[in-house]
Each structure stands twice: as C-alpha cells, then as structure tokens.
C-alpha positions in Angstrom: 1.5 3.9 -5.1 0.6 1.0 -2.3 3.8 1.6 -0.5 3.0 5.2 0.3 -0.2 4.5 0.5 -0.6 6.1 4.2 1.3 9.4 3.2 -0.6 9.7 -0.4 -4.3 9.5 2.1 -2.5 12.0 5.1 -1.1 14.2 2.7 -4.5 14.6 0.8 -6.6 15.0 4.2 -4.2 17.9 5.9 -3.4 19.7 3.2 -7.2 20.5 1.7 -7.7 20.9 5.5 -5.4 23.8 6.4 -6.7 25.2 3.1 -10.2 24.9 4.0 -10.2 26.3 7.2 -8.4 29.5 5.8 -10.9 29.6 3.4 -14.0 29.1 6.0 -12.1 32.1 7.9 -12.1 34.2 5.0 -15.9 33.6 4.5 -16.7 33.8 7.8 -19.0 37.3 7.3 -19.9 36.6 3.8 -21.2 33.4 3.9 -24.3 32.1 6.5 -23.1 29.8 8.9 -26.3 28.0 7.9 -25.2 28.1 3.8 -21.5 26.4 5.3 -22.3 23.6 7.3 -25.4 22.2 5.6 -23.6 22.2 2.5 -20.5 20.6 4.0 -22.8 18.2 5.7 -23.8 17.3 1.8 -21.4 17.6 0.1 -19.9 14.6 2.8 -23.2 12.5 2.3 -22.6 12.8 -1.5 -19.3 11.6 -1.1 -19.9 8.7 1.6 -23.0 7.5 -0.5 -20.2 7.0 -3.1 -17.7 4.9 -1.4 -20.3 2.5 0.1 -21.7 1.7 -3.6 -17.8 1.3 -4.5 -17.2 -1.0 -1.7 -19.2 -3.5 -3.5 -17.8 -2.7 -7.3 -14.7 -4.6 -8.3 -11.9 -2.6 -8.4 -9.0 -5.0 -9.8 -9.2 -4.1 -12.9 -8.9 -0.3 -12.7 -7.1 -0.3 -9.7 -5.1 3.0 -10.6 -8.2 4.9 -11.1 -9.8 3.6 -7.7 -6.8 4.6 -6.1 -6.9 8.5 -7.5 -11.0 8.1 -7.0 -10.2 7.4 -3.1 -7.7 10.1 -2.9 -9.9 12.5 -4.4 -12.8 11.3 -2.2 -10.4 11.9 1.1 -9.5 15.4 0.0 -13.5 16.4 -0.4 -14.2 14.7 2.6 -11.8 16.3 4.5 -12.7 19.6 2.7 -16.1 19.7 4.0 -15.6 18.2 7.4 -13.0 21.1 8.6 -15.7 23.5 7.1 -18.0 21.7 8.8 -16.6 21.0 12.5 -14.7 24.8 12.3 -18.1 26.2 11.5 -20.0 24.3 14.3 -17.2 25.4 16.5 -17.5 28.9 15.8 -20.9 29.5 15.9 -20.8 27.4 19.6 -18.9 30.3 20.8 -21.9 32.6 20.8 -23.7 29.5 23.2 -22.1 29.3 26.8 -19.3 27.9 27.6 -20.5 24.0 28.5 -22.0 24.1 25.4 -18.4 23.8 23.5 -17.2 21.8 26.0 -19.9 19.3 25.5 -19.4 19.7 21.7 -15.5 18.7 22.2 -16.3 16.3 24.4 -18.8 14.4 21.9 -16.5 14.6 19.3 -14.1 12.6 21.8 -16.8 9.9 21.9 -17.0 9.8 18.6 -13.3 8.2 18.1 -13.8 6.0 21.3 -17.1 4.4 19.9 -14.7 4.2 16.2 -12.1 2.2 18.0 -14.2 0.1 20.4 -15.7 -1.2 16.8 -12.4 -1.9 15.1 -11.7 -4.0 18.2 -15.2 -5.8 17.8 -14.8 -6.5 14.1 -11.3 -7.7 14.8 -12.8 -10.4 17.3 -15.5 -11.5 15.2 -13.4 -11.4 12.3 -16.2 -10.7 9.5 -15.0 -10.7 5.7 -13.6 -7.4 5.0 -15.7 -6.4 2.7 -19.2 -6.8 4.4 -16.8 -5.2 7.5 -16.1 -2.1 5.5 -19.8 -1.8 4.2 -21.1 -1.5 7.5 -18.7 0.9 8.6 -19.8 3.6 5.6 -23.5 2.7 6.0 -23.3 3.7 9.6 -21.4 7.2 8.3 -24.4 7.7 5.7 -27.1 7.3 8.5 -25.1 9.5 10.7 -25.1 12.2 8.8 -28.2 11.9 7.6 -28.9 12.3 11.5 -26.7 14.8 11.5 -28.6 17.1 9.0 -31.8 16.6 10.7 -30.9 17.8 14.2 -28.9 20.9 12.7 -32.4 21.8 11.0 -34.1 21.3 14.3 -31.1 23.5 16.2 -33.2 26.9 14.9 -36.7 26.1 16.4 -35.1 25.8 19.7 -35.7 28.6 22.0 -32.8 28.1 23.7 -30.9 28.1 20.4 -32.7 31.1 19.0 -31.4 33.4 22.4 -27.7 32.4 22.2 -27.7 32.9 18.3 -29.0 36.3 18.6 -26.1 37.6 20.5 -23.9 37.2 17.2 -25.5 40.4 16.6 -23.4 42.2 19.0 -26.3 44.8 20.6 -29.0 41.9 19.9 -29.2 41.4 24.0 -28.0 43.9 27.2 -24.2 43.5 28.3 -26.0 42.5 31.9 -27.1 38.8 29.7 -23.8 38.6 28.1 -21.9 39.2 31.3 -23.7 35.5 32.9 -22.4 33.6 30.5 -19.6 35.0 29.1 -16.2 34.6 30.6 -14.6 37.5 28.9 -16.8 39.9 30.7 -15.6 39.2 33.5 -12.7 41.5 32.6 -14.2 44.0 29.7 -10.2 44.8 28.5 -10.8 41.5 27.1 -13.4 42.6 24.8 -13.3 43.8 21.8 -14.1 47.5 20.9 -18.1 47.0 19.4 -17.4 47.5 15.8 -19.7 46.1 12.7 -17.9 43.5 10.9 -20.7 42.3 8.4 -20.0 41.4 5.1 -16.0 42.1 6.5 -13.1 40.0 6.5 -12.5 39.6 10.4 -9.9 41.7 11.6 -7.0 38.6 12.1 -4.7 40.7 13.9 -7.1 41.9 16.5 -8.2 38.3 16.9 -5.1 37.1 17.2 -3.5 39.7 19.9 -6.3 38.0 21.9 -5.7 34.4 21.3 -2.4 34.0 20.2 -1.2 32.6 23.3 -4.7 30.1 23.3 -3.6 29.4 19.7 -0.6 28.1 20.3 -1.6 25.6 22.9 -3.7 24.6 20.8 -1.1 24.2 17.8 1.3 22.9 20.5 -1.5 20.1 22.5 -2.2 18.2 18.4 1.7 18.3 17.5 2.5 16.4 20.7 -0.2 14.0 20.3 0.1 13.4 16.4 3.7 13.2 16.1 3.0 10.2 18.7 -0.5 8.8 18.3 -0.5 7.0 15.7 2.7 6.5 13.8 5.0 5.6 17.3 2.2 4.0 19.9 0.8 1.8 17.2 4.3 0.5 16.2 4.8 -0.2 20.1 4.5 -4.1 20.6 4.0 -6.5 23.8 7.5 -7.9 25.1 5.9 -10.9 25.3 5.1 -11.2 21.7 4.5 -14.4 19.6 3.5 -16.1 23.4 0.4 -17.5 22.1 -1.9 -15.3 23.9 -4.6 -13.2 22.5 -3.6 -10.7 24.3 -0.2 -10.1 23.3 -0.4 -11.5 19.7 -3.6 -9.6 18.7 -5.6 -7.4 20.8 -2.4 -5.4 22.4 -1.7 -2.8 19.8 -5.8 -2.2 19.3 -6.7 -2.5 22.7 -3.5 0.0 24.5 -2.5 2.1 21.4 -6.1 3.3 19.7 -8.7 2.2 22.5 -7.1 3.4 25.6 -5.7 6.4 24.4 -9.4 7.7 22.6 -10.9 6.5 25.9 -8.8 8.3 27.7 -8.6 11.7 25.2 -12.9 11.6 25.8 -12.5 11.6 29.8 -9.9 14.3 29.4 -12.5 16.3 27.3 -15.4 15.2 29.9 -13.0 16.7 33.1 -13.7 20.0 31.6 -17.2 20.1 32.1 -16.7 20.2 35.5 -12.6 21.2 36.1 -11.7 24.2 34.3 -8.0 24.9 35.7 -5.3 27.0 34.8 -7.4 30.2 33.1 -6.7 31.6 30.0 -4.3 34.1 30.9 -2.6 31.8 33.5 1.4 30.9 32.6 0.4 27.2 33.9 -1.7 26.8 30.8 1.2 26.8 28.1 3.7 25.6 30.8 1.9 22.4 31.1 1.7 22.0 27.4 5.0 22.3 26.6 6.2 19.7 29.3 4.3 17.2 27.0 7.1 17.3 24.7 8.6 14.6 27.2 6.3 12.0 25.8 8.3 11.9 22.7 11.5 10.2 24.1 8.9 8.3 26.6 7.6 6.7 23.4 10.7 6.3 21.3 12.2 4.2 24.6 9.4 1.9 25.1 9.4 -1.4 22.4 8.6 -0.1 19.2 9.3 -2.4 16.5 11.5 -2.6 14.2 14.4 -0.9 16.0 17.2 0.9 13.6 19.2 3.2 15.9 17.8 3.2 19.7 18.8 -0.3 20.7 17.8 -0.5 24.1 14.3 -0.3 25.5 14.1 1.3 29.0 10.9 0.7 29.3 10.5 -3.2 28.7 7.1 -4.2 30.1 3.5 -4.1 29.1 2.3 -1.7 31.8 4.6 1.2 30.5 3.2 2.1 27.2 -0.2 1.4 28.6 0.1 3.7 31.6 1.9 6.5 28.8 -0.9 6.7 26.0 -3.2 7.2 28.8 -1.2 9.8 30.2 -1.1 11.5 26.9 -4.8 11.1 26.3 -6.0 12.8 29.3 -3.8 15.6 28.5 -4.8 15.8 25.1 -8.4 15.8 25.8 -8.2 18.2 28.9 -5.4 21.0 28.3 -6.8 21.1 23.9 -10.3 21.4 25.2 -9.4 24.9 27.8 -7.8 26.2 24.9 -10.4 25.6 22.4 -12.9 26.5 24.4 -11.3 29.4 26.0 -10.7 31.1 22.4 -14.2 32.5 21.9 -14.4 33.9 25.0 -11.4 35.9 25.2 -12.9 37.6 22.3 -15.9 40.0 21.6 -19.1 38.6 20.8 -19.1 39.7 17.1 -15.9 38.1 16.7 -16.7 34.7 18.4 -17.5 32.9 15.8 -14.1 34.0 13.4 -12.1 33.2 16.8 -13.7 29.4 17.2 -12.8 29.1 13.5 -9.4 30.5 13.7 -8.5 27.8 16.6 -9.9 25.0 14.4 -6.9 26.2 12.1 -4.1 26.4 14.8 -5.1 23.2 15.3 -5.5 21.9 12.0 -1.6 23.1 11.5 -0.6 21.2 14.7 -2.3 18.2 13.1 -0.4 19.1 9.7 3.0 19.5 11.0 2.8 17.0 13.9 2.4 14.3 11.1 5.0 14.8 9.1 7.1 15.2 12.2 6.1 11.6 13.2 7.9 10.6 10.2 11.1 11.9 11.5 10.6 10.2 14.9 9.8 6.6 13.4 13.0 7.2 11.5 15.3 8.1 14.5 14.3 4.8 16.8 
C-alpha cells in the first residue's frame, strides 16, 4: 500500500469530490444552503479532531487499519470540503462580483500560507509528530473560526440585503442592474421561473455557462497536470553542490511557495482588472495556450528521466519563471471564469451555476491528476 499511497490518496480525494458536487447540485433547491454549509463544517471538524488525536497514538501494531482509517477520513473530508466550498461559491453568486473574487483570492492565500509554513517547518527541522500535531490543531481552530463567522454572516445588514435577492422578486430590477454584470445584457438572463424545491434546469444553465465551465475545467486540468507531479520533481541543476538552496530549499520554494504565491497574485489582480470579458473569444484562447506549459516543464531538469534525455532549460531560473507564469495564469484566468459564471444567469439560478462551476473545476482536477501520471512516465 505504501508504494501507491499518493495514488490512493488522490483517488480517495477526487472521486468523492466529484460525486459530492453532483449531489450538491441536485440538492441546491431542496436543502437549505445554511444546512449544507454548517453540516459540512461540522463533519470536517469531527474528522480533524479524530486525526488530531491519532497523531499521538502509536499505530505500529495496526498499520493496515490505520491506513484504511486514513483513506476513509480523506474521502469524508474531501466530500465535506467540496460541499462546503461549492455551496459557499454558489452563495457568493448572489453577492457583487468583488465578493466572489475576494473569496477565491482568500482560498489561494490559504495555499500560500500552507506552503510558507512547510518551508518554516523544514528550516526548523522540528520533530515530525509535533509538526503534524501543530498542523492539525491549527486546522481545528480555523474550522471553528469558520463556523463562528458563518453564524455571524446572517446578522450583517450587507449580507441580508444580497441574500434576499436569491428570491427572484425580492428586489426591483434597478437594484440588480447596479451589481450584476448580466443585467447589462438582458438577453443573458433566463426567464423568471420558480425553481423552488426542484432540481435546477441543467441544460438551461449549461447554455449560459458552458464555455466558461470549459475554461475552468481546462485551466485546472493543465495546472494539476504540472503541479505538483511534474514541478516538484524538477531539481536544481547544481544539486549536491553542498548549498542549502540547491540541496534543501529549491523544490519547496520554487515548486510550492512560488506557485501558490503567484496563484494568489493572479487571483488578486482580478479585483482591479477583469479582461477579457465573459463573452470574449480571447478568454478560451488564452486558456488553450496554457497547453504549452506541459512540454516546457517536461524539458526542465526533471529527475529521474527515462525517455527525454535532453534538458533544454538547464538553468535554475527557467523553472522559476515558468512556475510563476503557471501560477499567475491559473489564478487570473480561473478566477475570471468562476466569477463570471453565476453572473451570466438569472439571480434565481446563480447558486446552482456557482455549484456547477465548482463541478467543472473538480472534474478538471480529477482528470488532470490522472493525466499527470502519463506525463511523468513520458519524461
């Protein structure tokens, strides 16, 4: 099992996520968003508390059962986290676009903080068990913090104003036009219908967000194909020189911290620049151009190499530049596509559209993870 541990983890994470997104889409109008968000947070907290306890438990006598428990916990957390994230994104569709952008940017900030913590931990060279305990305790605290903040949200007048528009007739159209990009073009809006307690009309939503959904799918497909499966195996051309940079910090800094920071910056830029627009052909064209990242990273100093002997980019600066470009483009283009999705549908379908955009993203991640195995074998 240990030889394929990462593969088991990947399957236990991606497959339940896709299934959970499908279920969440079907339940959008049948189960309250509050129930979906709070119940998913409660499940995540319970599993994290269990894992926190297990960190200090000696599992040497029952390694197989511990492995099974770990896989089950990963599947449950992945499902709960997917329902939470997709529900939050769906809910943000009723808010102005700047709020959706801030939500996505904050998600990337979490990845940056995590990568930075990993580098600090590596430098401190602390005991592994204590490090794991600290990580999970921090996770427990943040989940409790999320629960408290979400319980406060309905008490804010700002939130009550915009969540009221989940009902199609709750606000006059003039109010919606001020905040909704889609209102600038009435032809983009779906006819007002009452979809309460019904499964959202999938085909009607796909007619509006189909291209944007493909954009989200392909952005994450390319990114997960390269990061971290390929990028984390790119070594310094001067490895074993005795330098801490080349021997110890090159991969954590260039592959993980640099990518996450660039991704965060790309998402943050969308707060000020939102070009190209949702109907522009430049958006899918720019996303398709990212396919070139695959051969570019394959020609860096990836080790070990089995089929491609030549390293075309034999300098440490090349993977650094490429990983920044990958992260920036991932953050910028994915954020644009995601925040546009709920805005090109009618208000009553914005939550379902947001959930569907997350489904496109998760499918991209799942297929990209599988494709990354092929790319690694081809190098």
